[in-house]
MIKOL-206551 format. One line per 3 residues: their letters; for each residue x, y, z of N, C-alpha, C. Coordinates in steps of 0.05 Angstrom, whole numbers. Each point is the difference from the previous one (the first is absolute). Layout:
<drenvos>
a = X,Y,Z,X,Y,Z,X,Y,Z | ... .
</drenvos>
This chain:
<drenvos>
maf = -99,82,904,-22,-2,-27,19,1,-22 | 3,-19,-19,16,0,-21,-4,19,-19 | 27,18,-8,-18,19,-25,-3,-10,-27 .
vps = -24,5,-10,-11,-6,-27,5,30,-13 | 15,-2,-28,3,20,-11,-28,10,-19 | -1,20,-7,-25,11,-15,5,-18,-32 .
gpa = -23,6,-12,0,-9,-27,20,9,-17 | 7,21,-2,28,9,-21,23,-10,8 | 1,2,24,26,-11,21,6,-27,-10 .
sal = -23,-13,4,0,-34,-2,4,-9,-28 | -12,13,-21,2,-2,-30,33,4,-6 | 11,22,11,27,2,-10,19,-18,13 .
lei = -6,-9,29,16,-22,20,-7,-26,-28 | -19,-3,-4,-6,-26,-18,16,8,-31 | -2,16,-14,20,6,-23,24,-8,6 .
fif = 17,16,26,26,-8,11,13,-24,3 | -27,-19,6,15,-23,2,0,-19,-21 | -20,11,-19,-3,-14,-26,31,7,-16 .
lag = 4,23,-6,28,14,-5,24,-13,7 | 0,-2,30,19,-17,12,2,-28,-6 | -24,-11,-2,3,-30,-3,10,-8,-27 .
aea = -9,15,-22,2,7,-29,35,-4,-5 | 14,25,19,27,3,-1,18,-24,12 | -15,-12,21,14,-21,13,2,-25,-15 .
irf = -23,-5,-16,7,-23,-20,16,3,-29 | -4,20,-1,13,9,-24,25,-14,-14 | 17,2,22,29,-11,-6,6,-32,1 .
rls = -22,-10,25,0,-29,3,-16,-13,-34 | -17,14,-5,-12,-10,-21,22,3,-24 | 10,15,-3,24,5,-28,23,-28,3 .
rig = 8,-2,22,16,-22,3,-12,-27,-2 | -29,-9,-1,-7,-22,-10,-18,0,-19 | 12,23,-17,-15,1,-30,-34,6,-5 .
vpq = -6,5,27,-37,9,-1,1,29,-9 | -18,5,-17,-6,28,-8,-8,11,20 | 7,27,4,-8,15,23,-29,4,2 .
ivg = -13,7,-24,-26,1,5,-20,-17,8 | 10,-23,-6,-10,-33,10,-2,11,31 | 19,1,6,3,-1,38,-15,23,3 .
evl = -2,24,-11,-16,22,11,-32,-10,2 | -6,-7,-20,-30,-6,1,-1,-28,20 | 14,-14,3,-2,-20,23,1,15,27 .
lgm = 15,15,4,4,10,21,-30,16,6 | -11,11,-18,-26,14,6,-22,-20,2 | 0,-24,-13,-19,-22,8,5,-12,28 .
lla = 26,-5,11,7,-2,22,-14,14,23 | 0,28,-2,-3,15,20,-26,13,-1 | -23,-8,-22,-25,0,-3,-19,3,20 .
pla = -17,10,9,-19,4,21,-18,-32,9 | 2,-19,-21,-12,-22,-1,25,-25,4 | 29,11,-1,14,-17,10,20,9,22 .
lgn = 23,3,1,17,0,23,-5,28,8 | -9,21,-7,-7,32,1,-22,-4,20 | -21,-19,-1,-24,2,18,10,-12,30 .
vin = 26,-17,0,15,-8,24,8,29,14 | 19,6,-14,14,24,8,-21,24,11 | -21,7,-11,-24,17,0,-3,-5,39 .
glv = -5,-31,-3,-13,-3,31,25,0,21 | 24,0,-13,18,-3,26,6,27,7 | 1,25,-21,3,30,3,-26,13,8 .
gfs = -23,-9,-1,-21,13,12,-11,16,-14 | 7,1,-25,-18,23,-19,1,-13,-33 | -7,9,-13,-3,-9,-29,20,14,-10 .
lfn = 28,-15,0,21,11,-13,4,-3,-31 | -10,-29,-6,-2,-8,-25,-27,0,-14 | -8,26,-11,-21,-7,-21,2,20,-19 .
vnt = -19,-6,-22,1,16,-26,-19,30,8 | 14,21,-2,-9,27,-1,9,20,-15 | -15,21,-3,5,18,-29,27,10,7 .
ill = 18,4,18,22,15,3,21,-24,-11 | -3,-27,10,20,-17,-13,-3,-2,-35 | -31,-1,-3,-4,-1,-36,12,22,-13 .
afa = 0,21,14,12,32,-16,25,-7,-4 | 15,-7,17,31,-3,5,8,-25,-21 | -20,-20,-5,8,-20,-18,-5,8,-31 .
dfs = -24,23,-3,-4,12,-29,28,17,7 | 12,16,12,24,13,-4,28,-14,-8 | -3,-24,10,22,-17,-3,-6,-10,-33 .
vil = -19,-7,-12,-6,-2,-25,11,25,-17 | -14,21,9,8,21,-14,35,8,-3 | 14,-6,20,30,4,-2,9,-21,-12 .
iif = -10,-28,-1,12,-13,-23,-2,-1,-28 | -30,7,-5,-1,7,-26,14,28,-13 | 2,18,20,16,33,-5,32,-16,-11 .
aag = 6,-16,12,32,-11,1,5,-16,-23 | -27,-9,-7,0,-20,-28,5,20,-23 | -16,17,0,-2,20,-20,25,20,-3 .
leg = 10,3,22,31,17,5,23,-11,-11 | -3,-28,3,23,-16,-10,-4,-10,-27 | -26,-1,-12,-1,-10,-22,3,26,-26 .
gvs = -16,22,7,-2,26,-12,-11,-5,-32 | -6,19,-8,-11,5,-29,16,-18,-15 | 23,2,0,13,-17,-20,-9,-31,-4 .
glr = 1,-8,26,-5,-30,7,-37,-8,-15 | -13,18,2,-26,2,-11,3,0,-26 | 14,24,-9,4,-1,-29,16,-25,-12 .
sag = 16,-13,9,12,-29,-9,-17,-17,3 | -15,1,15,-22,-25,1,-17,5,-19 | -13,26,-9,-15,0,-14,-26,-9,-6 .
swa = -2,-14,-31,-26,-17,-9,-2,-24,14 | 23,-10,5,5,-32,10,-14,7,29 | 5,18,15,-9,-5,32,-27,9,-2 .
vlg = -14,11,-20,-28,3,0,-12,-25,-11 | 13,-16,-21,-11,-21,-7,5,-26,27 | 18,2,12,5,-19,20,-22,13,25 .
ava = -11,22,3,-17,10,23,-24,-13,-9 | -8,6,-24,-30,-9,-18,3,-32,5 | 11,-18,-13,3,-22,5,5,-12,27 .
gnl = 14,3,15,4,-7,23,-18,5,22 | -18,20,-6,-29,4,12,-26,-15,-12 | -1,-1,-26,-20,-13,-10,-2,-24,9 .
vpf = 25,-16,-10,-3,-30,3,-5,-13,24 | 12,8,24,-13,-10,20,-29,8,12 | -5,21,-20,-29,13,8,-23,-27,-13 .
lvt = 2,-1,-26,-15,-14,-18,-2,-31,11 | 20,-17,10,3,-17,11,-6,-5,28 | 3,27,13,-18,-6,28,-31,2,-4 .
ylv = -7,16,-21,-30,8,-4,-6,-32,-11 | 9,-7,-13,-12,-27,-14,4,-23,20 | 18,-2,14,-8,-21,21,-15,1,20 .
fsh = -2,28,19,-20,4,18,-24,8,-1 | -14,9,-32,-20,10,-8,-19,-23,7 | 14,-29,-10,-11,-25,6,-15,-11,33 .
lfp = 23,14,18,-8,-7,24,-15,17,20 | 1,30,-9,-15,27,15,-11,13,-25 | -14,21,15,-19,20,-19,23,19,-19 .
stm = -2,7,-24,9,13,-10,15,18,5 | -17,20,10,12,22,23,25,-3,12 | -4,-26,21,25,-7,12,20,-12,-10 .
all = -6,-11,-23,27,-9,-12,11,20,-17 | -18,22,-4,21,22,-13,14,15,20 | -11,3,24,19,14,16,30,-21,2 .
lav = -8,-21,12,24,-21,4,18,0,-29 | -7,2,-18,13,8,-26,16,23,-2 | -8,23,13,19,26,0,16,-9,19 .
aag = -6,-9,23,24,-3,18,18,-20,0 | -3,-16,-24,16,-19,-3,21,12,-21 | -6,23,-16,15,3,-20,23,27,2 .
sts = -8,11,20,19,23,2,23,-1,20 | 30,1,-8,19,5,11,-1,15,22 | 17,-2,24,3,16,19,25,17,-6 .
tav = 1,24,-9,15,12,1,20,5,21 | -12,4,23,17,0,24,20,-21,8 | -11,-21,-7,17,-26,9,23,-5,-19 .
tas = -3,4,-23,22,0,-27,17,16,8 | -5,24,0,19,24,11,17,-7,20 | -10,-7,17,14,-10,25,12,-32,-2 .
lir = -8,-17,-17,21,-22,-14,28,9,-15 | -8,22,-22,25,12,-7,14,10,21 | -11,19,11,23,15,25,12,-16,10 .
neq = -12,-26,14,16,-15,16,24,-20,-17 | -10,-6,-28,25,-12,-10,19,24,-17 | -2,23,8,13,19,-11,5,6,-24 .
lgg = -26,-3,-24,10,-1,-21,-15,18,-12 | -9,26,13,-11,19,-12,10,13,-24 | 29,0,-4,11,12,-24,-2,-15,-26 .
sag = -12,-22,3,3,-23,-20,-19,10,-22 | -2,-7,-25,-19,1,-23,-24,-12,3 | 6,-31,11,-23,-18,7,-12,13,21 .
akf = 6,11,20,-12,11,30,-18,25,-13 | 13,13,-13,-15,25,-12,-23,-4,-12 | 5,-14,-22,-28,-20,-19,-14,-8,22 .
lls = 4,-20,19,-19,-9,22,-14,20,11 | 10,25,12,-7,16,10,-28,22,-14 | 11,0,-27,-14,13,-19,-27,-15,-1 .
tta = 1,-27,-7,-18,-17,-7,-19,-5,23 | 12,0,27,-17,-5,24,-20,26,1 | 14,27,1,-17,26,5,-17,-1,-26 .
mdd = -1,-5,-21,-19,1,-18,-17,-21,4 | 5,-27,8,-19,-18,13,-17,8,18 | 8,23,16,-20,6,20,-20,15,-14 .
vvg = 9,15,-19,-19,15,-18,-19,-17,-11 | 7,-18,-11,-16,-21,-15,-22,-17,22 | 8,-10,25,-22,-8,18,-13,22,9 .
lvl = 6,31,5,-21,14,9,-29,9,-20 | 21,1,-32,-28,-1,-15,-17,-26,-8 | 9,-18,11,-17,-24,-1,-19,-2,22 .
lsv = 15,10,17,-17,4,28,-26,16,0 | 7,19,-12,-23,26,-12,-21,-15,-16 | 4,-14,-17,-14,-12,-21,-15,-23,7 .
ils = 5,-6,23,-6,-26,13,-23,6,22 | 10,22,9,-18,18,20,-25,13,-13 | -1,10,-22,-16,9,-19,-26,-21,-8 .
lvg = 17,-29,-7,-19,-25,-3,-21,-8,28 | 25,7,25,-15,-19,20,-26,29,11 | 7,24,-7,-20,20,0,-29,6,-18 .
gqf = 2,-27,-18,-16,1,-21,-2,19,-22 | 27,21,-3,3,17,-23,12,-2,-15 | 5,-28,-4,23,-8,-16,-14,2,-31 .
nli = 14,16,-21,-2,1,-30,21,8,-13 | 5,-10,-27,21,11,-11,16,22,-4 | -23,21,-4,8,28,3,13,12,26 .
tvt = -10,-7,18,2,5,28,30,-10,9 | 4,-27,-6,24,-16,6,26,17,-17 | -3,-3,-29,17,16,-16,5,27,8 .
gsi = -17,21,13,12,25,7,13,3,23 | -8,-20,17,16,-9,29,27,-2,0 | 1,-24,-22,31,-9,-9,14,25,-8 .
ald = -11,12,-20,14,23,-15,9,21,15 | -20,8,20,0,22,21,26,-7,24 | 2,-28,1,17,-8,21,30,5,-7 .
vlv = 4,-12,-29,22,0,-15,15,28,0 | -21,12,-10,-1,31,-7,13,21,20 | -9,-10,30,-1,8,20,37,-2,3 .
wvg = 2,-28,6,27,-8,10,18,10,-19 | 0,-1,-24,20,10,-18,1,30,4 | -18,12,-1,-4,31,5,22,9,25 .
vli = -10,-13,28,11,12,15,30,-10,0 | 7,-28,-7,24,-3,-4,23,13,-15 | -12,7,-25,14,21,-20,4,31,19 .
gsv = -21,1,5,-3,32,15,33,0,17 | -9,-19,21,18,-2,24,32,0,-14 | 5,-17,-17,19,1,-6,17,24,-15 .
lvi = -20,11,-22,12,22,-8,1,26,21 | -16,-2,20,0,32,15,16,-7,22 | -3,-23,13,19,0,30,26,6,-11 .
prv = 13,-13,-11,30,6,-10,9,28,-4 | -19,12,-10,6,31,-5,-7,17,25 | -12,-10,16,-7,19,26,25,-6,14 .
fra = 8,-23,0,29,-9,18,21,18,-12 | 7,-1,-26,17,20,-14,-2,29,6 | -27,10,2,-3,24,6,4,12,24 .
mgp = -4,-17,26,6,10,23,30,-14,14 | 8,15,19,27,-7,10,-5,-26,17 | 27,-9,2,-3,-22,16,-15,2,29 .
ret = 8,24,14,-15,0,28,-29,-5,-4 | -8,19,-21,-33,2,-1,-12,-25,-7 | 16,-21,-7,-9,-27,-12,10,-23,19 .
ynl = 5,5,20,5,-22,20,-15,-19,7 | -27,10,12,-21,-18,7,-24,-3,-24 | 10,10,-21,-23,5,-22,-7,-24,-13 .
pfl = 22,-19,-4,-10,-32,-6,-24,-6,13 | 3,-1,24,-18,-18,10,-29,12,4 | 2,35,-9,-20,17,3,-22,-11,-25 .
ilf = 16,-6,-23,-5,-3,-28,-16,-37,5 | 23,-20,14,-15,-19,6,-30,-2,5 | 1,17,29,-29,-7,11,-26,19,-19 .
ila = 15,23,-13,-23,10,-16,-6,-16,-22 | 14,-14,-16,-7,-18,-18,-17,-28,12 | 7,-8,16,-18,-22,18,-22,9,-3 .
avv = -6,22,10,-26,18,12,-19,2,-30 | 18,7,-21,-13,9,-25,-14,-27,-10 | 14,-20,-2,-9,-27,-14,-15,-14,14 .
tav = -2,4,31,-19,-7,15,-26,9,-7 | -1,23,-5,-24,23,-3,-15,-9,-25 | 14,-7,-17,-10,-9,-27,-3,-31,-4 .
gfs = 2,-11,19,-5,-31,4,19,-24,-1 | 24,8,-4,22,-18,-2,12,-4,27 | 14,-19,2,13,-12,25,25,23,5 .
tvv = 5,6,27,17,14,8,28,-9,-12 | 5,-27,-6,27,-10,-13,2,15,-28 | -16,7,-10,6,9,-29,11,25,6 .
gay = -11,22,12,14,25,6,22,1,10 | 12,-23,27,17,-3,0,21,-8,-17 | 2,-16,-15,12,-11,-25,13,19,-14 .
iag = -24,17,-14,4,25,-15,16,24,12 | -4,-4,28,17,19,11,35,-2,-3 | -1,-29,4,26,-15,5,7,11,-33 .
lai = -9,-7,-22,8,-1,-26,9,35,-5 | -17,15,10,7,21,-6,28,18,13 | -3,-7,28,26,10,18,24,-15,-13 .
aes = -10,-22,-9,36,-12,-6,10,12,-27 | -17,20,-18,10,15,-16,8,26,6 | 2,6,28,6,28,7,28,-4,14 .
vva = 11,28,5,25,1,10,0,-7,34 | -17,-6,11,-2,-10,27,-7,-29,6 | 5,-18,-28,-4,-25,11,16,-10,15 .
srt = 27,0,-8,15,-13,22,3,7,30 | -8,27,4,-5,6,29,-23,-8,13 | -25,-8,-18,-27,-15,8,3,-28,3 .
rqt = 17,-10,-17,5,-29,5,14,-7,23 | 15,17,15,12,0,23,-19,-4,26 | -7,21,-2,-25,4,23,-19,-25,0 .
ldv = -7,-5,-29,-24,-22,-2,10,-32,8 | 24,-1,-6,7,-19,8,3,-10,31 | 7,20,15,-5,-6,34,-30,-5,7 .
lvl = -17,22,-15,-29,-4,4,-13,-25,-7 | 6,-14,-22,-2,-28,-8,8,-15,17 | 25,-2,15,13,-19,7,-13,4,30 .
vfg = -10,18,14,-16,2,25,-28,-6,-2 | -16,10,-21,-33,-8,-3,-3,-18,-22 | 21,-13,-18,-12,-14,-23,-13,-26,9 .
slf = 10,-16,24,-9,-21,5,-29,-3,11 | -8,23,10,-28,-2,11,-17,-7,-15 | -8,5,-24,-28,-4,-13,0,-26,-5 .
fvv = 28,-19,0,-6,-32,-5,-8,-15,30 | 11,14,22,-7,-8,24,-32,1,0 | -14,24,-4,-25,9,5,-18,-23,-24 .
igf = 9,-11,-19,-11,-13,-18,-3,-31,12 | 22,-12,20,-5,-16,14,-15,-2,20 | 3,28,15,-12,11,19,-33,-10,-2 .
efh = -11,12,-22,-26,4,-10,-17,-23,-3 | 14,-22,-7,-4,-27,-12,-13,-12,31 | -26,-11,-5,-16,-12,26,6,-28,0 .
vnl = 20,-11,14,16,-22,1,-17,-21,6 | -24,4,15,-20,-26,-4,-9,-7,-27 | -1,19,-19,-19,-8,-31,19,-22,-2 .
lln = 29,-3,7,17,-26,-5,-12,-26,5 | -18,3,20,-21,-30,9,-20,-2,-19 | -11,16,-20,-19,-4,-21,9,-12,-22 .
plv = -7,-26,-5,11,-7,-28,-10,15,-23 | -22,13,-1,-10,8,-22,23,28,-14 | 11,16,23,15,19,4,29,-7,-21 .
wgi = 10,-25,16,19,-16,-11,0,-1,-33 | -25,-17,0,-2,-4,-33,-8,23,-11 | -8,24,8,-3,20,-23,26,9,-2 .
gil = 10,6,22,27,15,0,23,-16,-16 | 3,-25,6,21,-16,-11,-7,-1,-36 | -18,5,-9,-13,-6,-24,7,23,-16 .
lal = -7,27,19,1,26,-13,34,3,0 | 15,-7,22,27,5,-3,14,-15,-26 | -10,-27,-5,13,-16,-24,-11,14,-23 .
iav = -24,10,-6,-2,16,-18,11,31,-3 | 8,10,19,13,22,3,25,0,-10 | 18,-25,14,27,1,-14,3,-14,-26 .
ggk = -11,-14,-4,-1,-15,-32,-4,13,-21 | -24,27,3,-14,11,-18,26,25,-1 | 6,5,15,13,24,2,30,-15,-12 .
vla = 13,-16,4,28,-12,-8,-4,-1,-36 | -25,-12,-4,-2,-9,-23,-5,18,-16 | -14,26,5,-6,25,-15,31,16,-2 .
iyp = 12,3,20,28,16,5,18,-12,-17 | 6,-22,6,25,-16,-12,8,1,-29 | -22,1,-21,10,4,-23,3,29,-11 .
val = -20,15,20,10,31,-11,29,2,18 | 11,-5,18,20,6,11,24,-11,-16 | 0,-21,-8,18,-20,-20,8,13,-23 .
rrf = -26,7,-16,-3,21,-24,17,21,9 | -8,18,15,22,24,7,25,-6,-1 | 9,-18,21,26,-9,13,19,-14,-18 .
rrr = -15,-19,-7,12,-27,-12,23,-11,15 | -13,-1,31,21,-16,15,-24,-13,19 | 4,-25,-3,-22,-21,20,-1,7,28 .
sea = 24,4,19,7,7,25,-14,25,1 | 2,19,-14,-12,29,3,-28,-2,0 | -11,-15,-21,-25,3,0,-14,-22,15 .
vmi = 13,-16,22,-12,-14,20,0,18,23 | 20,17,0,1,14,23,-26,22,-3 | -3,12,-20,-22,18,0,-24,-11,5 .
avg = -5,-21,-19,-25,-17,5,-12,-10,32 | 25,-3,9,-17,-3,33,10,20,20 | 13,19,-16,-6,32,21,-24,-2,-2 .
mip = -21,-4,-19,-21,12,-3,-23,-22,17 | 3,-16,10,-15,-23,13,-17,14,24 | 20,20,11,-12,8,30,-29,16,-1 .
rge = -18,-8,15,-26,10,-2,-3,23,27 | -17,22,4,2,11,23,-22,25,-6 | 9,26,-9,-15,25,12,-34,0,-16 .
igl = 6,-10,-30,-25,-1,-11,-21,-20,9 | 13,-25,9,-16,-21,12,-17,9,26 | 15,14,15,-6,10,23,-25,25,-3 .
ivg = -1,8,-16,-15,25,-14,-22,-23,-6 | 3,-17,-17,-21,-11,-4,-20,-14,14 | 20,-12,21,-17,-21,24,-13,22,20 .
aig = 10,27,1,-15,20,20,-26,11,-22 | -2,5,-19,-19,7,-12,-23,-23,-10 | 9,-22,-3,-16,-25,-7,-20,-6,30 .
isl = 16,10,23,-14,-7,26,-19,25,3 | 8,24,-8,-20,18,11,-27,0,-21 | 3,-11,-28,-21,-7,-19,-17,-28,6 .
nvl = 8,-9,17,-12,-33,4,10,-12,-25 | 16,7,-12,7,-27,-22,12,-21,9 | 24,9,18,19,-20,19,-11,-7,23 .
nqe = 3,-26,3,-3,-7,30,29,-4,14 | -4,-9,23,28,7,19,19,-26,-6 | -12,-21,-16,15,-19,-14,14,8,-17 .
glg = -12,19,-21,13,11,-26,17,17,6 | 1,19,23,15,18,15,25,-16,2 | -3,-19,18,22,-15,15,18,-17,-25 .
ail = -14,-6,-19,8,-17,-23,28,29,-13 | -16,19,-7,17,21,-12,29,4,21 | -9,5,22,23,8,16,22,-29,2 .
lms = -13,-21,1,21,-26,-5,15,-1,-19 | -13,4,-27,6,6,-29,18,20,-1 | 2,23,18,26,18,-5,22,-8,25 .
ilt = -7,-13,15,21,-7,16,20,-22,-4 | -20,-24,-21,15,-17,-10,17,6,-28 | -12,21,-13,14,7,-25,27,19,11 .
tgi = -5,12,19,26,21,10,20,-17,12 | -8,-26,12,26,-23,12,4,-13,-24 | -16,-4,-27,8,-17,-16,28,14,-20 .
ggf = -17,28,-2,14,16,-20,29,11,10 | -1,1,23,21,13,19,22,-29,-7 | -10,-19,12,23,-25,-7,12,-1,-27 .
lfh = -17,0,-14,-1,-2,-32,25,22,-6 | -8,23,4,16,25,-12,26,-3,13 | 6,-9,30,31,0,5,8,-26,-19 .
aaa = -7,-23,-5,8,-15,-7,10,6,-38 | -19,15,-5,2,4,-28,19,27,-10 | -3,16,26,26,22,0,24,-5,3 .
kva = 7,-20,21,21,-16,1,16,-13,-30 | -14,-16,-10,6,-11,-27,6,18,-20 | -21,16,-6,8,26,-21,24,16,9 .
rae = 0,8,25,30,14,3,29,-20,-3 | -7,-23,2,15,-17,-5,12,-6,-25 | -22,0,-21,4,-1,-29,14,20,-12 .
yvh = -5,26,13,9,27,-9,29,-1,4 | 8,-13,27,23,6,1,13,-20,-11 | -7,-20,-12,16,-19,-16,-12,-7,-21 .
pde = -7,19,-15,-22,1,-31,13,-26,-17 | -16,-11,-15,9,-17,-26,-18,11,-18 | 5,-7,-28,-21,5,-25,-31,1,6 .
sta = -6,-24,19,-33,1,3,-4,11,20 | 6,13,20,-6,16,23,5,35,0 | 24,2,-15,2,26,1,-17,25,-14 .
ppt = -3,23,14,-19,17,-8,1,13,-27 | -20,13,-10,3,18,-22,19,16,3 | 16,10,-22,16,22,2,-15,20,6 .
ger = 18,23,24,-9,20,5,-16,0,23 | -11,-32,9,-14,3,23,18,-5,25 | -13,3,25,14,-1,25,-9,-26,13 .
gpg = 14,-24,11,-10,-25,13,-12,9,24 | -12,-19,21,-10,6,20,20,-6,22 | 20,-12,-6,29,9,16,18,29,-4 .
dra = -10,15,-14,22,25,-5,6,9,20 | -31,8,20,5,18,26,14,-16,20 | -9,-20,1,6,-19,25,29,-7,2 .
ngs = 7,-1,-24,32,-10,-3,10,25,-19 | -5,26,16,12,23,-8,12,7,-24 | -12,-16,-24,6,8,-25,-18,19,-16 .
</drenvos>
């Protein structure tokens, strides 16, 4: 009788295979110019239970490849590490330098695709379904953007810091929009309720951010190096739990934790530890995105139609909204293009919207499939375009002329990658 591992052991074996597969394709993809994230999503789709995973399950005699709570928990942990690393890389200085331009970019970048999506789909579906599709189309995936920046080694550039700050604020705008839409779907929509909800969300986000940045670095200075060795990750988990308890996504807490610890005396040591963790676990979230997609939905023309239309609006709306803001901020076309395409990928908020829509019977399986397809398409498109835009921006910074040179005192995207 063949050995059949227990549920937890089978889930861990599945995770190890995903991580090994992602590591195996990492170097092959970089050699042919394919973004790593795209390959990881495609790997997940290939090993999905309705694709090759089903064949492998039959060969091994047990359900090796399946969506389970252990796999999803590790995928969420992967996202937390990626966003924590993004906050730690940029620090409060990056958030401060982005300033009001990042806020403007986040609001415009969310509202433009949101409004266009609603105007288009409200003629095709009930208004509540159109509103949820609009929220899903508006919010950039912080995890994907952070990984793109990391893969291109642009973490120290002014443009990358601006992009990360804008993307993090974009998440907050998306979550505020989602709370407003859920009030509308639940029949509790009125001006006072909506205004109060928005004000409360913003105040909580700003309060947690300011409190963390002021308190956490002082705690590290007051304690000795030995006492603070494991404290950064304790703070990460506490902040993730706090923001989740008040209704935000865990990625918001992870980003704030990174910002706060970046200002402390243990920032360098934490980055070294985190680099190893992200290298090992960072790919899992993107493999799971592809793995969760029901590939049989690709046979449904309606899913393709909605998904492609959503993706086109998501790409066009985000670029049209972000490019002018980034160009005004940096006065450099290549950097503005890099920032605009870096915000194309969708992910976390869209997946949350899909799950909520199904639970409320507002979305059907075709609508959920379209959101997943849109997330995969925008991740692929954004990955390819960012890779190309980063290469152009870096080359122009190395060989600047009067039309492409960055404003005085700002670093170009090639600074870190080229050692300057």
